[in-house]
C-alpha positions in Angstrom: 1.1 -12.0 13.1 0.6 -8.9 11.1 -0.3 -8.4 7.4 1.0 -5.6 5.1 -0.6 -5.5 1.7 0.4 -3.3 -1.1 -2.3 -2.5 -3.7 -1.8 -2.2 -7.4 -2.4 -3.9 -10.7 -0.5 -7.0 -11.8 1.5 -7.2 -15.0 4.4 -5.5 -16.7 2.2 -2.8 -18.3 1.3 -1.4 -14.9 4.6 -2.0 -13.1 5.8 1.7 -13.0 2.4 3.3 -12.8 1.3 5.7 -10.0 -1.5 3.3 -9.0 1.2 0.7 -8.1 2.8 2.7 -5.3 1.5 0.1 -2.8 3.1 -2.7 -4.7 6.4 -0.8 -4.9 6.5 -0.2 -1.1 5.8 -3.9 -0.2 8.4 -5.1 -2.8 10.9 -2.7 -1.2 10.2 -4.1 2.2 10.7 -7.7 0.9 14.0 -6.7 -0.7 15.2 -5.0 2.5 14.5 -8.1 4.5 15.8 -10.4 1.8 12.5 -12.1 1.3 11.1 -13.5 -2.0 7.5 -12.8 -2.8 6.1 -16.2 -4.0 2.9 -16.9 -5.8 0.1 -18.3 -3.6 -2.4 -19.6 -6.2 -5.1 -20.3 -3.7 -5.1 -16.7 -2.6 -4.3 -14.8 -5.9 -1.3 -13.1 -4.4 2.4 -13.0 -4.0 3.4 -13.3 -0.4 6.5 -13.6 1.9 7.0 -13.8 5.6 9.5 -11.6 7.4 10.3 -10.5 10.9 10.4 -6.9 12.1 11.7 -6.4 15.6 10.9 -10.0 16.4 7.3 -9.8 15.1 6.1 -12.1 12.3 4.8 -10.1 9.3 3.2 -11.4 6.0 3.9 -9.1 3.1 1.6 -9.5 0.1 0.7 -8.0 -3.2 -2.6 -9.1 -4.8 -2.5 -10.6 -8.3 -6.1 -9.3 -8.8 -6.6 -6.0 -10.4 -6.9 -2.9 -8.1 -10.7 -2.8 -8.0 -10.9 -6.5 -7.0 -8.2 -6.3 -4.2 -10.6 -7.9 -1.7 -10.4 -11.2 -3.7 -6.9 -11.6 -2.4 -7.1 -9.6 0.9 -10.0 -11.5 2.5 -8.5 -15.0 2.0 -5.1 -13.7 3.3 -6.8 -12.4 6.5 -8.6 -15.7 6.9 -5.5 -17.9 6.2 -3.3 -16.1 8.6 -6.1 -15.4 11.2 -5.3 -11.6 11.0 -7.3 -9.3 13.3 -8.2 -6.0 11.6 -5.9 -4.1 14.0 -3.0 -6.2 12.5 -3.8 -5.3 8.9 -2.0 -2.5 7.0 -3.1 -1.6 3.4 -0.6 0.5 1.4 -2.0 2.4 -1.6 -1.7 5.5 -3.8 -3.8 8.6 -3.1 -4.8 11.3 -5.6 -5.8 13.8 -2.9 -2.4 14.0 -1.3 0.4 16.0 -3.0 3.1 13.9 -4.6 5.3 12.2 -2.0 3.3 13.0 1.1 2.5 10.0 3.3 -0.5 9.7 5.5 -1.3 6.7 7.8 -4.5 6.3 9.7 -6.1 3.6 11.9 -9.4 3.4 10.0 -11.9 5.3 7.9 -13.7 5.5 4.6 -12.1 4.7 1.3 -11.9 8.3 0.2 -12.9 7.1 -3.3 -10.1 4.6 -3.7 -11.7 1.6 -5.3 -9.1 -0.9 -4.1 -9.7 0.1 -0.5 -13.4 0.2 -1.0 -13.4 -3.4 -2.3 -11.6 -4.4 0.9 -14.1 -2.5 3.1 -17.1 -4.0 1.2 -15.6 -7.5 1.6 -14.6 -7.3 5.3 -17.7 -5.2 6.1 -15.6 -3.0 8.3 -13.3 0.1 7.9 -11.3 -0.7 11.0 -7.9 -1.4 9.4 -4.9 0.8 9.0 -4.0 2.2 5.7 -0.9 4.1 4.5 -1.7 6.4 1.6 1.1 7.6 -0.7 0.5 10.9 -2.4 0.6 10.9 -6.2 -1.2 14.2 -6.6 -3.8 15.1 -9.2 -3.2 15.5 -13.0 -2.1 19.0 -13.9 -3.5 18.7 -17.5 -7.2 19.3 -17.6 -7.5 17.0 -20.6 -6.0 14.0 -18.8 -8.6 11.7 -17.3 -8.0 10.5 -13.7 -8.0 6.9 -14.7 -5.4 7.5 -17.4 -3.3 9.5 -14.9 -3.2 6.9 -12.2 -2.2 4.2 -14.7 0.5 6.4 -16.2 4.2 6.2 -15.2 5.8 8.8 -12.9 7.4 11.7 -14.7 11.2 11.9 -15.0 11.2 14.7 -12.3 9.0 12.6 -10.0 11.2 9.6 -10.4 14.1 11.6 -9.1 12.5 11.7 -5.6 10.6 8.4 -5.8 13.2 6.2 -4.2 13.4 8.4 -1.1 9.5 8.4 -0.9 9.4 4.6 -1.2 12.1 4.2 1.5 10.2 6.5 3.8 6.9 4.6 3.2 8.7 1.4 4.0 10.0 3.0 7.2 6.4 4.0 8.0 5.3 0.3 7.6 8.1 -0.7 10.0 7.1 1.9 12.5 3.5 0.7 12.4 4.8 -2.7 13.4 7.1 -1.5 16.2 5.4 1.6 17.5 1.7 1.2 16.6 -0.5 3.4 14.4 -0.8 6.4 16.8 2.9 7.0 17.2 3.5 6.3 13.5 0.8 8.9 12.6 2.6 11.5 14.7 5.9 10.7 13.1 4.9 10.4 9.4 1.8 12.4 8.8 3.5 15.8 9.1 3.9 17.8 5.9 7.5 18.0 4.8 9.3 21.3 5.3 10.2 23.3 2.1 
């Protein structure tokens, strides 16, 4: 069993925000596999089970706020007896240009508070994470917190569907080919 968790903030007010890129990818995977994310009150998350290439996968989006992601992640890991090598966390990343994907096997949080909460709770950094580039704000007056909670621009939305589809493919590749091959395939900068 593997667990893919998309980070974000619950509620309609945050639904289209940059910070909810992880939610969007997991929801796209659920839709692709015709699964319904259902509320699991005991774990503060929406979850669904799917199969990718014959492997059982739990998809989940926490119903906690981003900075408290571990309140959902740790119980999910425990409930499904997930080893850290079978955990993939999908999140946004300010330090990657818009649309760039980067998957890695482990590492520090790089300042992402949702990822840091998971590291603090599990007391380990040894889980895969797929980061989706949202870029940094171009306006100097715009605070980072306001930027990540703001919706994508009209221009960004034009390419967003393709980015989400590619991120979903990256998640599938992680299941079928493992993290190293997936890194080689998806971490390249796009041409042009």
